[in-house]
C-alpha positions, -999 to 999 in steps of 0.1 A, spaced: -495 -262 162 -514 -294 164 -498 -312 149 -465 -302 159 -476 -310 198 -490 -342 185 -457 -359 171 -439 -340 202 -464 -364 224 -455 -391 200 -419 -390 201 -420 -386 240 -442 -416 244 -421 -437 220 -388 -431 237 -404 -443 271 -416 -473 254 -379 -480 240 -365 -471 275 -386 -498 289 -388 -518 268 -353 -529 258 -336 -560 270 -329 -561 303 -295 -560 321 -282 -585 342 -269 -576 372 -235 -577 375 -204 -562 396 -196 -531 378 -236 -526 370 -257 -540 395 -292 -522 383 -319 -514 408 -309 -532 443 -331 -542 469 -330 -530 502 -335 -565 516 -341 -602 509 -370 -616 490 -369 -648 514 -376 -654 552 -356 -673 574 -376 -705 565 -373 -696 531 -340 -691 529 -330 -725 547 -348 -743 521 -330 -728 494 -299 -740 511 -320 -774 518 -320 -782 482 -287 -772 474 -272 -793 503 -296 -828 490 -285 -819 454 -248 -817 463 -236 -825 499 -200 -817 497 -197 -792 468 -156 -788 459 -141 -755 442 -128 -768 408 -91 -749 409 -66 -780 409 -36 -776 442 -19 -798 465 -13 -778 493 -22 -739 511 4 -727 489 -8 -734 454 -40 -730 466 -31 -696 470 -12 -690 438 -41 -705 419 -68 -685 435 -45 -655 427 -43 -658 386 -77 -669 383 -86 -631 381 -97 -626 350 -95 -659 342 -113 -694 339 -103 -719 363 -102 -746 336 -74 -721 318 -59 -718 356 -56 -755 360 -41 -759 324 -16 -732 333 -7 -745 370 -4 -784 362 32 -781 354 43 -752 374 25 -770 407 51 -803 399 80 -780 398 73 -753 423 49 -763 451 62 -739 475 76 -704 483 110 -714 481 106 -734 450 88 -707 431 112 -685 440 139 -703 426 120 -705 392 121 -668 394 99 -642 373 102 -647 337 102 -684 340 68 -685 356 58 -657 330 65 -686 305 47 -712 326 11 -690 329 17 -670 296 -17 -687 279 -37 -674 309 -48 -629 308 -26 -609 322 0 -632 327 28 -611 332 16 -588 360 6 -620 383 39 -635 377 50 -605 393 28 -610 420 35 -651 423 71 -639 428 66 -610 454 39 -628 471 64 -657 479 93 -631 492 66 -620 515 54 -656 526 94 -664 533 102 -630 550 73 -630 572 56 -660 579 85 -686 573 71 -700 541 37 -709 552 2 -695 539 -16 -668 568 -48 -683 585 -59 -650 587 -76 -627 568 -62 -596 572 -26 -612 570 -35 -626 535 -48 -598 523 -14 -580 529 3 -600 502 5 -589 468 -20 -601 443 -47 -611 475 -81 -591 479 -109 -601 501 -124 -623 476 -88 -646 473 -84 -644 510 -120 -661 516 -116 -691 490 -83 -698 510 -98 -697 542 -129 -714 530 -116 -743 510 -80 -749 527 -85 -739 566 -122 -745 568 -134 -712 577 -177 -704 569 -163 -675 548 -181 -662 515 -161 -656 483 -183 -632 462 -174 -635 426 -192 -621 396 -213 -653 392 -226 -652 433 -231 -619 429 -251 -616 398 -271 -649 415 -277 -628 452 -292 -599 433 -310 -616 405 -328 -639 428 -329 -615 455 -316 -638 484 -286 -608 497 -289 -580 478 -256 -554 475 -244 -528 455 -213 -542 458 -195 -575 466 -188 -568 501 -223 -559 505 -235 -594 495 -216 -608 514 -223 -590 544 -260 -594 533 -252 -634 530 -235 -634 564 -267 -623 580 -289 -650 561 -269 -682 557 -277 -703 586 -250 -714 602 -253 -751 597 -246 -746 562 -223 -718 562 -196 -737 556 -206 -746 514 -227 -716 513 -205 -698 489 -197 -731 470 -232 -741 462 -241 -707 451 -211 -699 426 -217 -730 409 -255 -727 406 -245 -691 393 -224 -705 368 -239 -737 355 -281 -729 365 -286 -695 368 -267 -678 338 -258 -640 329 -274 -645 297 -303 -668 307 -314 -689 332 -321 -722 327 -347 -729 355 -357 -764 337 -327 -777 356 -330 -756 388 -333 -772 424 -350 -743 436 -373 -733 410 -407 -735 434 -388 -716 459 -369 -691 438 -387 -653 439 -368 -642 410 -387 -619 380 -363 -637 358 -378 -669 364 -394 -687 334 -430 -694 337 -433 -729 336 -468 -754 340 -452 -776 363 -419 -776 388 -390 -791 370 -384 -826 381 -349 -823 393 -363 -798 416 -393 -824 428 -368 -853 432 -345 -830 455 -374 -818 477 -383 -851 483 -348 -859 490 -352 -832 518 -385 -845 528 -370 -876 538 -337 -865 556 -359 -840 575 -383 -869 588 -353 -891 601 -334 -919 594 -346 -954 580 -366 -936 550 -345 -943 520 -321 -924 499 
C-alpha cells in the first residue's frame, strides 16, 4: 500500500514538473496566454521607449508597395496571411496595369486571380478586390474613403486594414495590430490584451501623443525583426535596458545599439547644437 501511494505521489509530482518545465508558448492572437491587467511601464518609461524607437528610426515606413490610396488598400487586403514581400512581388505588374478601381474592374476577377496567384487565398482575395472596386465606384465615386466605418464596409476590409490605410495614406494616428504587434505588446507588457482590439485600445491610452503617428510601425518592425516569435534577439534591441519582459535575455552589459540610441536621445533632449 505504501509503495502504491509513493508511486502515485511521484507520478503526480512528475506531471507537475512536466507542466511547468515545458517550452513556454509565445503569445499569439490565437493563444495570448496569461494576460496582464495593466502595463508594466509608467508613462515616463513608455515615453522613453518611444524616444528610443524615434531616435533609431525617425521616419518608419510600411513595407507594402503602392502608388496611391487605392493600391495601398488593395495591397493591405491581399497581405492577410501573406508576407509583404510576397504581396509586393504579386502586385508589381498588377498595379502597373490597374491603379484605379475602374481599371481593376475592367481586368475582371479571372485576370486579377491570375496576377495574384502566388499569394495565399488568392481566389477569395481576387473576388474581394473586384467587389471592393464595385463598391468604391458605386458608393464613393471611385475614391478611397477617409473614414474607418466606411472602409470597414468594403469587402475584405477589417479594422486592421482600415487602420493601416488611415495611418499610412491619410496620416491618422491609428494603430493596426497585426500578429507581430499583438505578440510584442503582450510579451513586453506595454499594452496587454486578450484580443487585437484590446491591445489597440490599450496602446491608444499609453502611447504618448507626440509618437502616435509612427507608433504602430515601430512596434510592428520591432516585433518582426528584433523581438521575434521564436526567440527575441535581445543583443540587437534598442530598448534592452528599458524592457521588462520576463523573456529578456540576461546579459553582462547593455547592448551597444541600446547605449548609442540612449545617447542620441540624451543629446536631443539637451537641445540643438549638441552633435548628431
